[in-house]
MARROTI-421732 format. One record per residue (C-alpha): y negated, x negated, z; residue in one letter. Coordinates in nm, 4 decimals. Last residue first. Example, Ala and Ser with C-alpha at 12.3 -4.5 7.8 and 13.67 -1.06 7.14 Angstrom:
BEGIN
<node Y="0.1060" X="-1.3670" Z="0.7140" res="S"/>
<node Y="0.4500" X="-1.2300" Z="0.7800" res="A"/>
***
This chain:
BEGIN
<node Y="-9.9610" X="2.1620" Z="10.0150" res="E"/>
<node Y="-9.6823" X="1.9896" Z="10.2230" res="K"/>
<node Y="-9.5622" X="1.7934" Z="9.9260" res="E"/>
<node Y="-9.8990" X="1.6643" Z="9.8698" res="E"/>
<node Y="-9.9350" X="1.5429" Z="10.2296" res="E"/>
<node Y="-9.6011" X="1.3679" Z="10.2049" res="K"/>
<node Y="-9.6765" X="1.1833" Z="9.8870" res="D"/>
<node Y="-10.0109" X="1.0647" Z="10.0375" res="K"/>
<node Y="-9.8218" X="0.9314" Z="10.3378" res="K"/>
<node Y="-9.5679" X="0.7497" Z="10.1250" res="L"/>
<node Y="-9.8682" X="0.5852" Z="9.9188" res="L"/>
<node Y="-10.0325" X="0.4754" Z="10.2350" res="E"/>
<node Y="-9.7000" X="0.3114" Z="10.3614" res="V"/>
<node Y="-9.6512" X="0.1436" Z="10.0323" res="I"/>
<node Y="-10.0073" X="0.0126" Z="10.0397" res="E"/>
<node Y="-9.9577" X="-0.1264" Z="10.3882" res="S"/>
<node Y="-9.6292" X="-0.3035" Z="10.3035" res="L"/>
<node Y="-9.7999" X="-0.4720" Z="10.0101" res="L"/>
<node Y="-10.0884" X="-0.5834" Z="10.2342" res="E"/>
<node Y="-9.8318" X="-0.7248" Z="10.4767" res="N"/>
<node Y="-9.6535" X="-0.9040" Z="10.2165" res="T"/>
<node Y="-9.9545" X="-1.0828" Z="10.0889" res="T"/>
<node Y="-10.1210" X="-0.9803" Z="9.7777" res="P"/>
<node Y="-10.1391" X="-1.2136" Z="9.4799" res="A"/>
<node Y="-10.4853" X="-1.3672" Z="9.4213" res="P"/>
<node Y="-10.6915" X="-1.1905" Z="9.1681" res="A"/>
<node Y="-10.6694" X="-1.3589" Z="8.8217" res="V"/>
<node Y="-11.0016" X="-1.4792" Z="8.6569" res="E"/>
<node Y="-10.9713" X="-1.4714" Z="8.3027" res="E"/>
<node Y="-11.0402" X="-1.8138" Z="8.1282" res="V"/>
<node Y="-11.2569" X="-1.8091" Z="7.8355" res="P"/>
<node Y="-11.1065" X="-1.9660" Z="7.5404" res="E"/>
<node Y="-11.2107" X="-2.3393" Z="7.4866" res="Q"/>
<node Y="-11.3544" X="-2.4386" Z="7.1495" res="P"/>
<node Y="-11.1900" X="-2.7626" Z="7.0433" res="A"/>
<node Y="-11.4024" X="-3.0749" Z="7.0898" res="E"/>
<node Y="-11.2075" X="-3.1912" Z="7.3983" res="A"/>
<node Y="-10.8668" X="-3.1540" Z="7.2317" res="A"/>
<node Y="-10.9999" X="-3.3295" Z="6.9233" res="E"/>
<node Y="-11.1305" X="-3.6089" Z="7.1413" res="L"/>
<node Y="-10.7882" X="-3.6395" Z="7.3219" res="A"/>
<node Y="-10.6078" X="-3.6350" Z="6.9751" res="A"/>
<node Y="-10.8422" X="-3.9107" Z="6.8478" res="A"/>
<node Y="-10.7926" X="-4.1173" Z="7.1523" res="E"/>
<node Y="-10.4231" X="-4.0836" Z="7.1230" res="E"/>
<node Y="-10.4202" X="-4.1751" Z="6.7533" res="E"/>
<node Y="-10.6444" X="-4.4841" Z="6.8455" res="K"/>
<node Y="-10.3927" X="-4.5786" Z="7.1205" res="K"/>
<node Y="-10.1028" X="-4.5621" Z="6.8737" res="K"/>
<node Y="-10.2797" X="-4.7634" Z="6.6034" res="K"/>
<node Y="-10.3710" X="-5.0433" Z="6.8619" res="A"/>
<node Y="-10.0076" X="-5.0515" Z="6.9814" res="A"/>
<node Y="-9.8810" X="-5.0658" Z="6.6206" res="E"/>
<node Y="-10.1292" X="-5.3465" Z="6.5470" res="A"/>
<node Y="-10.0223" X="-5.5283" Z="6.8687" res="R"/>
<node Y="-9.6625" X="-5.4994" Z="6.7844" res="N"/>
<node Y="-9.6943" X="-5.6213" Z="6.4371" res="R"/>
<node Y="-9.9023" X="-5.9318" Z="6.5615" res="L"/>
<node Y="-9.6356" X="-6.0047" Z="6.8101" res="G"/>
<node Y="-9.3537" X="-5.9657" Z="6.5460" res="T"/>
<node Y="-9.5490" X="-6.1948" Z="6.3094" res="I"/>
<node Y="-9.5960" X="-6.4630" Z="6.5828" res="V"/>
<node Y="-9.2319" X="-6.4438" Z="6.6839" res="K"/>
<node Y="-9.1255" X="-6.4528" Z="6.3204" res="V"/>
<node Y="-9.3191" X="-6.7643" Z="6.2541" res="I"/>
<node Y="-9.2045" X="-6.9393" Z="6.5806" res="V"/>
<node Y="-8.8395" X="-6.8663" Z="6.4971" res="F"/>
<node Y="-8.8954" X="-6.9848" Z="6.1375" res="V"/>
<node Y="-9.0394" X="-7.3156" Z="6.2707" res="S"/>
<node Y="-8.7518" X="-7.3619" Z="6.5193" res="F"/>
<node Y="-8.4853" X="-7.3052" Z="6.2576" res="A"/>
<node Y="-8.6609" X="-7.5535" Z="6.0189" res="I"/>
<node Y="-8.6938" X="-7.8039" Z="6.3042" res="I"/>
<node Y="-8.3310" X="-7.7586" Z="6.4054" res="L"/>
<node Y="-8.2018" X="-7.7734" Z="6.0400" res="F"/>
<node Y="-8.3898" X="-8.0945" Z="5.9701" res="D"/>
<node Y="-8.2491" X="-8.2491" Z="6.2942" res="I"/>
<node Y="-7.9062" X="-8.1441" Z="6.1837" res="I"/>
<node Y="-7.9385" X="-8.3097" Z="5.8398" res="T"/>
<node Y="-8.0599" X="-8.6484" Z="6.0238" res="Q"/>
<node Y="-7.7527" X="-8.6216" Z="6.2395" res="I"/>
<node Y="-7.5308" X="-8.5900" Z="5.9174" res="F"/>
<node Y="-7.7026" X="-8.8737" Z="5.7484" res="Q"/>
<node Y="-7.6268" X="-9.0891" Z="6.0475" res="G"/>
<node Y="-7.2625" X="-8.9689" Z="6.0498" res="Y"/>
<node Y="-7.1995" X="-9.1181" Z="5.7040" res="N"/>
<node Y="-6.8130" X="-9.1278" Z="5.7294" res="L"/>
<node Y="-6.7192" X="-9.4126" Z="5.4867" res="T"/>
<node Y="-6.4666" X="-9.4922" Z="5.2035" res="V"/>
<node Y="-6.5624" X="-9.8332" Z="5.0489" res="A"/>
<node Y="-6.5912" X="-9.8562" Z="4.6761" res="P"/>
<node Y="-6.2899" X="-9.9732" Z="4.4694" res="T"/>
<node Y="-6.3338" X="-10.2491" Z="4.2031" res="V"/>
<node Y="-6.6560" X="-10.3912" Z="4.3485" res="I"/>
<node Y="-6.7618" X="-10.7155" Z="4.1782" res="E"/>
<node Y="-6.6984" X="-11.0469" Z="4.3544" res="G"/>
<node Y="-6.5790" X="-11.2316" Z="4.0490" res="E"/>
<node Y="-6.2181" X="-11.2438" Z="4.1816" res="S"/>
<node Y="-6.2260" X="-10.8497" Z="4.2102" res="D"/>
<node Y="-6.3559" X="-10.6805" Z="4.5319" res="L"/>
<node Y="-6.1945" X="-10.3835" Z="4.7221" res="V"/>
<node Y="-6.4185" X="-10.1781" Z="4.9563" res="E"/>
<node Y="-6.3006" X="-10.1338" Z="5.3065" res="Q"/>
<node Y="-6.1419" X="-9.8035" Z="5.3955" res="V"/>
<node Y="-6.2545" X="-9.5868" Z="5.6892" res="L"/>
<node Y="-6.6032" X="-9.7454" Z="5.7348" res="T"/>
<node Y="-6.8176" X="-9.5729" Z="6.0056" res="V"/>
<node Y="-7.1631" X="-9.4888" Z="5.9143" res="K"/>
<node Y="-7.5208" X="-9.5261" Z="6.0415" res="A"/>
<node Y="-7.7801" X="-9.5483" Z="5.7504" res="D"/>
<node Y="-7.9987" X="-9.2675" Z="5.8909" res="T"/>
<node Y="-7.9636" X="-9.4037" Z="6.2379" res="I"/>
<node Y="-8.1629" X="-9.7169" Z="6.1572" res="N"/>
<node Y="-8.1072" X="-9.9273" Z="6.4788" res="V"/>
<node Y="-8.3266" X="-10.0682" Z="6.7548" res="N"/>
<node Y="-8.2621" X="-9.7636" Z="6.9651" res="L"/>
<node Y="-8.6385" X="-9.6937" Z="7.0107" res="L"/>
<node Y="-8.7180" X="-9.8219" Z="6.6549" res="S"/>
<node Y="-8.4542" X="-9.5902" Z="6.5194" res="G"/>
<node Y="-8.5930" X="-9.2893" Z="6.6967" res="V"/>
<node Y="-8.9339" X="-9.3671" Z="6.5466" res="A"/>
<node Y="-8.7935" X="-9.4299" Z="6.2023" res="P"/>
<node Y="-8.5928" X="-9.1012" Z="6.2353" res="M"/>
<node Y="-8.8894" X="-8.8894" Z="6.3452" res="I"/>
<node Y="-9.1506" X="-9.0129" Z="6.0951" res="I"/>
<node Y="-9.0412" X="-9.0662" Z="5.7467" res="D"/>
<node Y="-8.7014" X="-8.9033" Z="5.7158" res="N"/>
<node Y="-8.7625" X="-8.6172" Z="5.9579" res="V"/>
<node Y="-9.1257" X="-8.5358" Z="5.8575" res="L"/>
<node Y="-9.0316" X="-8.5853" Z="5.4860" res="S"/>
<node Y="-8.7273" X="-8.3485" Z="5.5350" res="S"/>
<node Y="-8.9601" X="-8.0897" Z="5.6926" res="V"/>
<node Y="-9.2151" X="-8.1042" Z="5.4173" res="I"/>
<node Y="-8.9427" X="-8.0733" Z="5.1535" res="K"/>
<node Y="-8.8000" X="-7.7828" Z="5.3320" res="N"/>
<node Y="-9.1465" X="-7.6077" Z="5.3509" res="F"/>
<node Y="-9.1782" X="-7.6591" Z="4.9596" res="A"/>
<node Y="-8.8306" X="-7.5016" Z="4.9064" res="T"/>
<node Y="-8.9185" X="-7.2208" Z="5.1430" res="G"/>
<node Y="-9.2448" X="-7.1501" Z="4.9645" res="I"/>
<node Y="-9.0577" X="-7.1365" Z="4.6389" res="I"/>
<node Y="-8.7895" X="-6.9026" Z="4.7857" res="M"/>
<node Y="-9.0503" X="-6.6793" Z="4.9508" res="G"/>
<node Y="-9.2299" X="-6.6414" Z="4.6202" res="V"/>
<node Y="-8.9180" X="-6.5367" Z="4.4403" res="A"/>
<node Y="-8.8208" X="-6.3000" Z="4.7164" res="L"/>
<node Y="-9.1578" X="-6.1366" Z="4.7179" res="D"/>
<node Y="-9.1300" X="-6.1035" Z="4.3246" res="I"/>
<node Y="-8.7930" X="-5.9303" Z="4.3720" res="V"/>
<node Y="-8.9474" X="-5.7004" Z="4.6444" res="N"/>
<node Y="-9.2213" X="-5.5877" Z="4.4177" res="G"/>
<node Y="-8.9963" X="-5.4609" Z="4.1385" res="R"/>
<node Y="-9.0677" X="-5.5957" Z="3.8115" res="R"/>
<node Y="-8.7501" X="-5.8008" Z="3.7858" res="I"/>
<node Y="-8.5225" X="-5.4807" Z="3.8516" res="F"/>
<node Y="-8.7166" X="-5.2897" Z="3.5767" res="A"/>
<node Y="-8.6542" X="-5.5761" Z="3.3479" res="G"/>
<node Y="-8.2866" X="-5.5912" Z="3.4234" res="F"/>
<node Y="-8.2522" X="-5.2143" Z="3.3647" res="E"/>
<node Y="-8.4120" X="-5.2610" Z="3.0196" res="K"/>
<node Y="-8.1955" X="-5.5517" Z="2.9511" res="F"/>
<node Y="-7.8726" X="-5.3616" Z="3.0324" res="F"/>
<node Y="-8.0050" X="-5.0518" Z="2.8346" res="G"/>
<node Y="-8.0192" X="-5.2724" Z="2.5227" res="K"/>
<node Y="-7.6720" X="-5.3951" Z="2.5759" res="M"/>
***
């Protein structure tokens, strides 16, 4: 059991677990902000345009049952589609916000990688320019076919003369 808690402690101390915890806390706070935006700003504005409170929109499937004194014995069964619409709007705003954040971070990361690559290329080019250059040996141009044939003929003539002697 002692080894279990030791392993758990090592797991908790890892950086990615801390990052995950911070992300969850920030995500929860962000969700509250978006919910407030939808509940307190967007839905009332849409409701005023349509002249109805969409959040409270529902369809009653079974009416409530009242006793003789007017107290509810059995509550009504309703489909709360207004709340569902509000939840969909919450989701769309959060999804769009996350998309924008990821797009910005990806763009910044790509720019940083491009700048790093450019810097490495410039450093390599500078290093190549500063490297001592070996002297280049001049190479004579290759002889033409006529020149080669002339040399062969001259060599053959010399061989014949040497044979006669």
